[in-house]
C-alpha positions in Angstrom: 0.0 0.0 0.0 1.3 3.4 -0.9 0.3 6.8 0.6 1.6 10.2 0.2 1.0 13.8 1.2 0.8 15.7 -2.1 1.6 19.2 -0.6 1.6 21.1 2.6 2.6 24.7 2.1 2.0 28.2 3.2 2.0 31.0 0.6 1.7 34.7 1.0 2.2 35.6 -2.7 0.0 37.8 -4.8 -2.2 34.9 -5.9 -4.2 35.1 -2.7 -3.6 31.5 -1.5 -3.2 31.3 2.3 -2.8 27.6 2.6 -3.1 24.5 0.4 -2.8 20.9 1.3 -3.8 17.5 -0.1 -3.2 13.9 0.3 -3.9 10.6 -1.4 -3.9 6.9 -0.4 -3.7 4.2 -3.0 -3.2 0.5 -3.4 -1.8 -1.5 -6.3 -2.5 -5.3 -6.3 -0.2 -7.8 -7.9 -2.8 -8.6 -10.6 -2.6 -5.0 -11.9 -5.7 -3.6 -10.3 -5.3 -0.3 -8.3 -7.4 2.1 -6.4 -6.8 5.6 -5.0 -8.7 8.2 -3.0 -7.4 11.8 -3.0 -8.4 15.1 -1.3 -7.2 18.7 -1.7 -8.2 21.9 0.1 -7.2 25.4 -0.8 -7.8 28.3 1.5 -7.8 31.7 -0.1 -7.2 35.2 1.4 -10.5 36.5 0.0 -13.5 35.7 2.3 -15.7 32.8 1.1 -13.2 31.8 -1.6 -12.1 28.4 -0.4 -12.0 25.4 -2.8 -12.0 21.7 -2.0 -11.6 18.7 -4.3 -12.1 15.0 -3.8 -11.6 12.2 -6.2 -11.6 8.4 -6.4 -9.9 6.3 -9.1 -9.5 2.8 -10.4 -6.7 1.6 -12.6 -5.3 -1.5 -14.3 -1.8 -2.1 -15.6 0.0 -5.0 -17.3 3.7 -5.9 -17.3 3.6 -5.4 -21.1 3.1 -1.6 -20.7 -0.6 -1.2 -21.0 -2.3 1.2 -18.5 -5.9 2.3 -18.1 -7.6 4.4 -15.4 -10.9 6.1 -14.6 -11.4 8.9 -12.0 -14.6 10.4 -10.6 -14.2 13.7 -8.8 -16.0 16.7 -7.4 -14.8 20.3 -6.8 -16.7 22.5 -4.4 -16.3 26.3 -4.4 -17.3 28.3 -1.3 -18.3 31.2 -3.5 -20.0 31.0 -6.9 -17.6 30.5 -9.8 -18.8 32.2 -13.0 -18.2 31.0 -16.6 -19.6 32.9 -19.6 -20.8 30.9 -22.6 -20.9 32.7 -26.0 -22.6 29.7 -27.5 -25.6 30.0 -25.1 -25.1 33.7 -24.5 -25.4 33.3 -20.7 -23.3 33.2 -17.5 -23.1 29.9 -15.6 -22.8 30.6 -11.9 -21.9 27.5 -10.0 -20.5 26.2 -6.7 -19.7 22.6 -7.8 -18.0 20.9 -10.8 -18.4 17.2 -11.1 -16.0 15.4 -13.5 -15.0 12.0 -15.0 -11.6 11.5 -16.3 -10.1 8.4 -18.1 -6.8 7.6 -19.7 -5.4 4.8 -21.7 -1.7 4.5 -22.4 0.9 2.2 -23.7 4.7 2.3 -23.1 7.4 0.2 -24.6 11.1 0.7 -23.9 11.8 4.4 -24.2 8.5 5.5 -25.7 5.0 6.1 -24.4 1.6 7.1 -26.0 -1.6 8.1 -24.2 -5.1 9.3 -24.8 -7.2 10.9 -22.2 -10.8 12.1 -21.9 -12.3 14.5 -19.4 -16.0 15.3 -18.9 -16.9 18.2 -16.6 -20.2 19.5 -15.5 -21.1 23.1 -15.4 -23.7 22.7 -12.7 -26.3 25.2 -11.5 -29.2 24.5 -9.3 -31.7 24.1 -12.2 -29.3 23.5 -15.2 -26.6 21.0 -15.9 -24.2 21.4 -18.9 -21.4 19.0 -19.6 -18.2 19.9 -21.5 -15.6 17.5 -22.9 -11.8 17.6 -23.3 -9.6 15.1 -25.2 -5.9 14.8 -24.6 -3.3 13.1 -26.8 0.2 12.7 -25.5 3.6 11.1 -26.5 6.9 11.0 -24.8 10.4 9.6 -25.5 13.1 9.1 -22.9 16.5 10.3 -24.1 18.1 8.8 -21.0 16.8 7.5 -17.7 16.3 11.0 -16.2 15.4 13.0 -19.3 12.5 12.9 -21.8 10.9 15.0 -24.5 7.2 15.1 -24.8 4.3 16.5 -26.8 0.7 17.0 -25.7 -2.4 18.3 -27.4 -5.8 19.0 -25.8 -8.9 19.2 -27.9 -11.1 21.5 -25.8 -14.8 21.3 -26.4 -15.6 24.0 -23.8 -17.3 27.1 -25.1 -15.0 30.0 -25.9 -11.8 28.0 -25.0 -8.9 27.4 -27.4 -7.3 24.0 -27.9 -4.0 23.7 -26.1 -0.7 22.1 -27.0 2.6 21.7 -25.3 6.1 20.4 -26.2 9.0 20.2 -23.9 12.0 18.6 -22.4 11.8 17.3 -18.8 14.7 16.3 -16.6 14.3 14.5 -13.3 16.7 15.6 -10.6 
């Protein structure tokens, strides 16, 4: 069984975060099945601006390099969070975002490929609107502690651009 504290920090910077902490506990069985529960809390300097997030996930991996996982989570905002939709010409004002995320990947030797999907609710009391994101990723290890990677996110959220990233990452 593996458990870890994700972060425990105090920040007084201009972003307004007073404290942020989180933790997760997970278990990976010898047959490749895994489960994890995670929680995060962020306290803001602004009154009534705290955010909490909780998620549970299941995964399966094989020795041949196949990996699949699904996560169900919920983010609660102490104060309403507002998103404007040009498509519907309205402002969504919500305190909760529910989401499903899934990923499938395959790695072999120095290379890995993955596809991810995220479905998020834009929830109001009387209205529920779901948005989707698709993520495509590849990475290649140049050496054991260094890799190059490329990612592309197809964003189906109103008024949001697709995102991409390329980079070189070195593990110290």
